RODOFI-682635 format. One line per field, with one value per residue (C-alpha): residue number from 1; residue in one letter; x negated, y, z. Coordinates in pm, 1 decimal. Last residue first. Example, Ala and Ser with C-alpha at 12.3 -4.5 7.8 and 13.67 -1.06 7.14 Angstrom:
pake (2:1)
figu (s:a)
east (-1367.0:-1230.0)
north (-106.0:-450.0)
up (714.0:780.0)
//
This chain:
pake (423:422:421:420:419:418:417:416:415:414:413:412:411:410:409:408:407:406:405:404:403:402:401:400:399:398:397:396:395:394:393:392:391:390:389:388:387:386:385:384:383:382:381:380:379:378:377:376:375:374:373:372:371:370:369:368:367:366:365:364:363:362:361:360:359:358:357:356:355:354:353:352:351:350:349:348:347:346:345:344:343:342:341:340:339:338:337:336:335:334:333:332:331:330:329:328:327:326:325:324:323:322:321:320:319:318:317:316:315:314:313:312:311:310:309:308:307:306:305:304:303:302:301:300:299:298:297:296:295:294:293:292:291:290:289:288:287:286:285:284:283:282:281:280:279:278:277:276:275:274:273:272:271:270:269:268:267:266:265:264:263:262:261:260:259:258:257:256:255:254:253:252:251:250:249:248:247:246:245:244:243:242:241:240:239:238:237:236:235:234:233:232:231:230:229:228:227:226:225:224:223:222:221:220:219:218:217:216:215:214:213:212:211:210:209:208:207:206:205:204:203:202:201:200:199:198:197:196:195:194:193:192:191:190:189:188:187:186:185:184:183:182:181:180:179:178:177:176:175:174:173:172:171:170:169:168:167:166:165:164:163:162:161:160:159:158:157:156:155:154:153:152:151:150:149:148:147:146:145:144:143:142:141:140:139:138:137:136:135:134:133:132:131:130:129:128:127:126:125:124:123:122:121:120:119:118:117:116:115:114:113:112:111:110:109:108:107:106:105:104:103:102:101:100:99:98:97:96:95:94:93:92:91:90:89:88:87:86:85:84:83:82:81:80:79:78:77:76:75:74:73:72:71:70:69:68:67:66:65:64:63:62:61:60:59:58:57:56:55:54:53:52:51:50:49:48:47:46:45:44:43:42:41:40:39:38:37:36:35:34:33:32:31:30:29:28:27:26:25:24:23:22:21:20:19:18:17:16:15:14:13:12:11:10:9:8:7:6:5:4:3:2:1)
figu (d:v:i:t:q:l:v:d:l:v:t:d:i:e:d:i:t:n:y:h:v:p:g:i:r:v:a:g:g:s:k:e:i:d:l:a:r:a:v:e:l:a:y:n:h:g:s:w:a:f:i:n:h:e:a:l:q:r:a:i:d:a:p:a:v:t:a:h:t:f:s:v:t:p:v:r:r:h:m:a:a:p:e:t:i:g:l:v:r:v:g:p:i:a:l:l:g:n:v:l:r:e:a:l:t:r:e:y:d:f:l:v:e:l:a:s:s:v:k:d:r:r:s:g:c:c:g:a:a:t:e:g:v:w:a:f:y:d:v:a:a:a:t:g:a:m:g:e:h:s:q:t:g:t:e:f:s:w:p:l:e:d:p:a:p:r:l:k:y:p:q:l:q:e:l:s:e:r:r:g:w:l:i:g:q:h:p:g:f:f:k:y:a:s:s:v:f:f:d:c:g:f:e:q:v:d:s:v:i:h:p:a:s:q:v:a:d:i:f:s:w:a:g:a:d:r:a:r:r:c:i:a:k:v:d:n:i:t:g:t:l:n:s:a:g:g:v:c:v:l:r:t:r:d:n:l:l:a:d:l:d:a:l:d:f:e:f:t:e:t:d:f:p:l:y:r:v:k:l:d:f:d:r:a:m:l:k:w:p:e:v:n:a:d:h:d:m:r:s:v:v:v:e:d:g:p:e:l:f:r:g:i:s:r:a:l:h:f:t:l:s:t:m:n:q:g:f:i:i:e:d:p:s:p:a:n:l:f:d:m:m:a:s:r:a:d:d:a:v:e:g:a:l:r:s:t:e:f:y:g:g:i:n:a:s:r:h:l:l:c:d:a:m:r:e:a:v:i:r:p:v:q:t:g:a:p:n:d:f:y:l:r:p:r:g:d:d:t:t:a:l:s:p:f:q:a:r:i:l:e:i:d:i:g:t:v:h:t:a:p:s:s:m)
east (873.1:1187.8:1216.8:841.8:799.8:1098.7:934.6:618.3:820.2:1026.3:712.9:553.1:855.9:840.9:473.0:552.9:791.5:1163.4:1290.3:1315.2:1562.0:1522.0:1805.0:1759.4:2048.8:2061.1:2277.5:2617.7:2715.9:2693.7:3047.4:2979.2:2639.2:2732.5:2561.5:2881.4:3080.3:2858.0:2870.6:3249.2:3284.4:3054.6:3223.7:2888.8:2887.1:2725.1:2431.7:2344.5:2025.0:1911.9:1573.7:1581.8:1381.9:1695.8:1867.6:1629.3:1732.8:2099.3:2031.0:1837.0:2107.6:2376.7:2184.0:2150.4:1801.8:1709.1:1655.9:1648.2:1862.0:1780.9:1916.8:1708.2:1840.5:1549.2:1745.6:1684.8:1593.3:1269.7:1150.2:1141.0:765.9:702.1:942.9:1157.7:1511.2:1774.1:1874.7:1540.3:1514.9:1311.1:1206.4:837.7:763.0:544.0:848.1:969.5:645.4:649.4:1008.7:945.7:627.3:784.7:1096.6:895.0:684.9:1006.2:1140.8:850.8:925.1:1294.4:1213.4:1028.5:1310.2:1579.6:1406.3:1356.2:1725.4:1830.2:1593.9:1717.8:2080.9:2002.8:1857.6:1485.5:1190.6:1082.2:769.0:848.4:812.0:930.3:1159.3:1309.6:1328.5:1515.3:1753.3:1816.2:1900.6:2128.5:2325.6:2355.1:2467.2:2746.4:2861.2:2846.3:3067.9:3313.7:3321.9:3389.6:3672.2:3819.3:4111.7:4468.3:4717.7:4651.1:4399.9:4498.6:4707.4:4440.7:4182.4:4344.2:4675.0:5018.9:4979.1:5136.1:5491.6:5636.2:5390.2:5153.3:5106.4:4928.8:5078.3:4795.3:4714.5:4558.3:4309.4:4175.3:4134.4:3975.0:3717.3:3739.6:3484.7:3577.6:3411.6:3448.2:3351.4:3198.4:2918.1:2601.8:2272.9:2356.5:2563.5:2772.0:2857.5:3058.1:3074.6:3320.5:3286.6:3581.7:3588.4:3232.5:3004.6:2689.7:2524.6:2818.3:2853.1:2488.6:2377.3:2003.6:1895.6:1870.6:2157.9:2398.7:2336.6:2503.8:2830.4:2829.3:3146.8:3194.5:3537.6:3544.3:3845.3:3918.4:3943.8:3702.5:3433.5:3486.6:3436.1:3120.7:2984.1:3069.4:2876.4:2573.5:2567.0:2633.5:2317.0:2337.5:2093.0:2058.2:2035.2:2155.1:2399.6:2524.1:2499.9:2417.4:2618.1:2915.9:3159.4:3523.7:3636.9:3990.8:4236.5:4146.1:4439.2:4252.7:3969.9:3673.6:3580.8:3329.8:3152.5:3121.2:2949.5:2713.1:2631.1:2429.0:2456.1:2173.1:2080.1:1812.5:1896.1:2261.6:2328.1:2624.9:2988.5:3239.1:3582.2:3913.3:4227.2:4562.5:4836.7:5187.2:5209.1:5204.4:4969.4:4732.4:4720.7:4645.6:4361.1:4236.6:4230.6:4065.6:3765.8:3587.9:3642.7:3538.3:3177.3:3075.7:2861.4:3141.6:3272.8:3606.9:3771.7:4133.4:4381.3:4717.7:4992.5:5249.0:5177.4:4938.2:4994.3:5175.2:4871.9:4641.2:4840.2:4843.0:4477.2:4379.0:4493.1:4340.3:4012.6:4018.9:4081.9:3795.7:3551.1:3606.4:3839.6:3905.1:3761.4:3826.3:3574.9:3715.5:3792.0:3421.2:3363.9:3137.7:2996.8:2619.8:2676.8:2486.5:2554.6:2930.8:2899.7:2756.3:3015.5:3296.1:3148.9:3104.4:3466.7:3588.9:3376.9:3484.8:3847.5:3774.4:3631.0:3951.4:4158.7:3935.1:3979.2:4355.2:4568.4:4632.3:4559.6:4334.4:4408.5:4191.7:3860.8:3589.7:3393.3:3347.4:3442.5:3271.1:2961.1:2941.1:2964.6:2693.0:2464.2:2520.0:2433.1:2130.8:1988.1:1945.6:2190.5:2135.7:2251.8:2555.7:2624.9:2335.1:2127.4:2131.3:1751.4:1717.1:1426.3:1501.1:1202.5:1160.6:1119.3:1430.0:1616.8:1439.1:1568.5:1314.7:1480.2:1809.3:1681.1:1645.0:1462.8:1137.1:1144.8:1092.3:801.2:646.6:689.5:508.2:602.2:371.0:363.3:278.9:152.1:196.5:122.1:75.9:-200.4:-124.5:0.0)
north (-1552.3:-1337.7:-1220.1:-1188.9:-960.4:-756.0:-692.0:-557.1:-344.3:-196.1:-117.7:46.8:272.6:362.4:451.2:672.1:865.9:931.7:1277.3:1374.5:1105.2:731.9:518.5:143.0:-38.7:-418.8:-528.1:-668.5:-998.2:-1239.1:-1164.7:-790.4:-821.1:-811.8:-474.9:-328.7:-488.8:-344.3:-2.1:-6.7:-110.0:155.2:120.1:19.7:-288.0:-505.4:-438.7:-154.0:-61.5:3.2:-137.0:-248.2:-564.6:-776.5:-519.2:-608.9:-972.8:-881.9:-663.1:-944.7:-1200.8:-965.1:-914.3:-1290.3:-1441.6:-1638.3:-1399.2:-1084.3:-776.7:-408.2:-63.9:251.7:587.8:829.7:1049.0:989.9:1189.4:1319.5:958.1:955.7:975.8:706.5:463.0:288.1:411.8:196.5:-149.4:-283.7:-657.7:-848.8:-1209.4:-1157.0:-848.9:-596.2:-421.6:-353.7:-181.7:33.7:135.8:218.7:417.6:602.0:678.5:813.0:1031.5:1151.9:1242.5:1485.7:1660.9:1665.6:1829.7:2116.1:2183.0:2143.5:2386.3:2649.8:2631.8:2666.8:2961.2:3144.0:3091.9:3216.3:3527.7:3583.0:3499.3:3168.7:3015.6:2674.3:2467.3:2709.7:2946.9:2680.7:2438.4:2700.7:2757.7:2382.7:2389.2:2686.7:2477.0:2203.3:2464.0:2577.8:2217.2:2177.6:2480.0:2352.0:2015.7:2188.4:2372.5:2043.8:2183.7:2235.1:2126.9:2060.5:2293.5:2366.5:2677.2:2790.7:2861.3:3041.9:3216.1:3059.8:3040.3:2743.8:2794.9:2565.8:2279.7:2205.6:2015.0:2270.8:2389.4:2425.0:2707.5:2908.2:2629.7:2647.6:3025.7:3020.0:2755.2:2490.9:2404.2:2109.6:2029.0:1717.0:1686.0:1413.7:1621.2:1760.1:1619.3:1626.6:1305.7:1400.3:1725.7:1554.3:1694.0:1810.0:2024.6:2133.9:2343.3:2282.4:2531.5:2373.7:2715.0:2854.7:2545.8:2556.1:2259.6:2222.1:1862.0:1604.9:1617.0:1753.8:1471.6:1184.0:1354.0:1567.9:1426.2:1664.5:1736.5:1890.2:2054.2:1991.4:2216.5:2002.7:2270.4:2273.6:1899.5:1916.7:2198.3:2008.2:1705.5:1913.6:2081.5:1751.3:1592.2:1291.4:1199.9:821.3:668.0:329.1:269.2:606.0:748.0:1116.4:1425.9:1202.4:1221.9:1316.9:1464.8:1610.1:1716.6:1507.8:1512.0:1703.5:1451.9:1345.0:977.8:976.7:1282.5:1098.7:807.5:1053.4:1155.4:838.8:792.1:655.2:325.9:263.2:-106.5:-101.0:194.8:380.0:365.0:654.2:508.0:639.3:672.4:752.6:946.8:843.7:1068.8:806.9:563.9:840.5:978.2:627.8:597.2:942.7:853.6:519.4:661.6:938.7:776.4:448.7:567.1:641.4:482.8:334.7:684.2:861.9:1041.9:1154.8:1169.5:1335.4:1099.0:1227.8:1592.5:1743.7:2001.7:1755.1:1526.4:1811.4:1871.0:1506.8:1468.0:1750.7:1559.8:1231.2:1410.5:1591.2:1267.8:1092.0:1380.0:1388.9:1529.8:1857.7:2201.2:2426.2:2680.5:2902.9:3184.6:3197.9:3355.7:3318.7:2980.9:2941.4:2593.1:2629.1:3003.6:2959.0:2670.4:2903.6:3173.5:2920.0:2791.5:3141.6:3226.2:2909.8:2972.1:3335.7:3225.4:3003.8:3309.9:3505.6:3217.9:3196.6:3568.9:3612.1:3762.3:3433.5:3336.7:3033.4:2747.4:2720.7:2583.2:2847.4:2798.2:2428.1:2274.2:2541.7:2542.2:2162.7:2179.2:2442.7:2242.2:1916.6:2080.7:2265.4:1937.9:1797.7:1534.2:1176.6:1091.6:902.1:632.0:733.6:758.2:388.4:386.8:489.4:306.3:279.0:240.8:-78.1:-55.0:-253.7:-20.0:309.5:660.3:921.7:963.9:1036.9:1372.9:1515.1:1851.8:1681.5:1490.9:1810.9:1922.3:1575.3:1582.2:1912.9:1965.3:2133.9:1848.2:1603.0:1706.0:1455.3:1141.9:868.4:614.4:349.2:0.0)
up (-542.4:-578.3:-218.3:-157.3:-459.8:-351.7:-15.3:-178.1:-420.9:-138.0:62.0:-240.4:-284.5:84.0:48.5:-250.8:-30.6:3.6:98.6:-268.6:-363.1:-415.6:-553.2:-564.5:-728.9:-751.5:-1040.9:-1129.3:-970.7:-1263.5:-1384.2:-1417.9:-1584.9:-1954.4:-2017.7:-2162.4:-1881.5:-1609.6:-1773.8:-1802.2:-1439.7:-1293.1:-954.4:-798.9:-1026.4:-761.9:-529.9:-299.1:-118.4:239.3:337.6:701.5:619.3:662.1:441.6:159.4:206.2:164.8:-138.9:-306.4:-229.3:-360.6:-685.0:-749.1:-771.7:-1086.1:-1379.2:-1171.1:-1226.4:-1212.0:-1130.4:-1084.2:-961.8:-1009.1:-1253.5:-1624.5:-1932.4:-1780.2:-1777.8:-2159.2:-2219.5:-1958.6:-2130.3:-1870.0:-1940.4:-1777.8:-1670.6:-1551.0:-1605.5:-1348.5:-1411.0:-1341.9:-1128.0:-1313.9:-1460.7:-1107.4:-1012.4:-1322.4:-1255.5:-890.3:-945.2:-1237.8:-1035.6:-742.3:-970.1:-1134.8:-793.2:-753.3:-1080.4:-991.7:-658.9:-825.3:-1073.7:-810.1:-576.9:-845.4:-937.1:-573.3:-520.1:-828.8:-728.9:-378.6:-538.2:-588.3:-362.1:-511.5:-360.4:-504.7:-188.1:80.1:-111.7:-333.2:-40.7:163.5:-129.4:-144.7:226.8:166.0:-80.5:181.4:435.9:205.0:182.0:558.4:613.2:352.1:524.3:855.5:684.1:568.1:369.6:482.1:220.6:-146.0:-306.7:-667.8:-590.9:-346.7:-618.1:-785.8:-721.8:-671.3:-295.6:-111.5:14.9:-255.8:-206.6:-491.7:-815.1:-1030.2:-1360.0:-1608.2:-1848.7:-1565.6:-1501.9:-1858.0:-1870.2:-1523.9:-1614.1:-1346.9:-1080.6:-864.4:-532.8:-322.3:44.0:257.0:405.5:238.3:114.7:-257.7:-285.2:17.5:-158.4:-430.1:-783.6:-1047.2:-1356.7:-1567.8:-1885.0:-2001.4:-2177.1:-2036.5:-2003.5:-1809.4:-1593.7:-1492.4:-1282.4:-1223.9:-1188.7:-909.0:-659.9:-924.9:-1174.8:-993.0:-894.2:-1207.5:-1363.0:-1654.2:-1805.2:-2152.8:-2319.4:-2684.9:-2991.7:-3195.5:-3173.2:-2795.5:-2771.8:-2981.7:-2768.5:-2450.5:-2573.5:-2669.9:-2328.8:-2156.2:-2290.7:-2061.8:-1786.8:-1773.1:-1425.1:-1548.9:-1262.8:-1133.3:-1484.7:-1519.7:-1611.0:-1665.2:-1953.9:-2015.5:-2348.1:-2358.4:-2627.6:-2930.7:-3176.5:-3450.3:-3445.4:-3234.6:-3228.6:-3516.5:-3376.5:-3045.9:-3217.5:-3387.5:-3032.3:-2989.1:-2615.9:-2405.8:-2238.3:-2505.5:-2549.0:-2443.7:-2675.1:-2530.8:-2630.6:-2633.7:-2568.3:-2702.2:-2493.4:-2654.4:-2477.2:-2376.4:-2068.3:-1791.4:-1964.6:-2073.8:-1719.6:-1595.5:-1845.1:-1744.2:-1374.3:-1467.7:-1651.7:-1461.8:-1122.5:-1287.1:-1293.1:-1648.6:-1918.1:-2134.6:-2194.4:-2197.2:-2488.8:-2454.6:-2742.1:-2801.3:-2916.1:-2668.1:-2584.2:-2332.6:-2055.9:-1832.7:-1847.3:-1747.9:-1429.1:-1327.8:-1422.8:-1187.7:-879.7:-995.1:-1060.1:-725.5:-538.7:-718.4:-667.9:-293.3:-28.5:-203.8:-271.6:-571.1:-699.4:-977.5:-733.2:-648.2:-991.0:-1294.3:-1185.8:-1170.9:-1025.6:-697.9:-682.8:-720.2:-476.6:-215.1:-282.8:-247.3:78.6:219.8:144.3:313.7:623.6:632.3:631.4:929.7:1106.7:1042.4:1174.8:1480.9:1543.4:1523.3:1246.1:1068.0:708.0:740.9:978.8:1286.4:1416.5:1403.2:1726.9:1798.8:1465.6:1258.6:1475.1:1451.4:1073.5:1056.8:1284.8:1096.1:763.2:903.8:1034.8:686.8:564.4:448.8:99.3:-24.9:-282.2:-507.2:-184.6:-90.1:-88.3:274.9:435.5:805.3:1033.7:1237.2:1613.8:1690.2:1455.8:1392.2:1325.6:1213.0:872.6:1048.6:1172.6:819.3:817.9:923.4:595.7:399.0:618.8:588.4:212.0:167.8:-195.8:-448.1:-698.6:-420.3:-77.9:204.1:2.2:259.8:178.6:-80.4:0.0)
//
């Protein structure tokens, strides 16, 4: 195993890790190795502190004349401003909070479905998490729409956008794709996809749950109409966030209670929100800004600091991904389900899935857990991906997902343990 790398690509890893109390947790003297991050990351101390402050000192419904209600309103306003900066959104009024990405997508799908006409078409992809497939299929069932599937190349693990061109026509109304795959790790060219959708007269819906923790999100540059993410995938609490282009949202009729406001964003927020979740989400954005200032030396706006942080962190995560991929390829019987070419590693997030010729994914994940290494196995809700790769019936894949608080030493430990499991 290599010696600890405390300074890599400008990042002080020990300073970063010190922000996450859970990374110091041990079980019977054994450290925890968190590689289950694509399903949910650990949180920095600032997130827990802000959430605790909200619960202890700002707990009330919004809209009252008294102090705690006013303070709760500040929490909501701060969260919208933070996500506006995180996404480079034009206005905080376009930021909608909800329980998670799945709930928000189902909620929005009802309103979009009413806006469409029988025979209209929706494009979904074979690379997406089911939360960006099944809600649209159910919408199509309920409103007599047609669903078309964008395939991906099972050798390169990327889209050929000529396939999208072949699907688009004058009945296409919505194109739904992910920013990055939660199984293959592929980063998709959402800007090009959104441009094609727009040229065809269709809206675009981007599931950024897997891309937002790793790469800069810019809804204005992407040119999308809807962009959804989950804070618990980018070091925040269990909270979903939807950005919607104002012109698009205002064409829809939200499903809401009669006394609820008619104005954005409240018209699309059902019931009382998790104000503590909002506080934690804003804190997660501020954590990125702190990294941008500390590791990247950025002294501009919060948006500038967040963007600088993500760029520096992605460079570091690429070193982790390269170490992991190369190590897996050196183990006989392993098949990596994603981009492995060194020159193409910038087109993937560090989430790495693999299978082994003789050892089942669940058995590998179980034995990793016995060494206190946390990883997932199965289809990970990426049903279309698992079916396209013909791994669903054989137990899916093992998924190891490092993020920037992981280290090269932890990667090497995983590879050493894997070697003993499959020998």
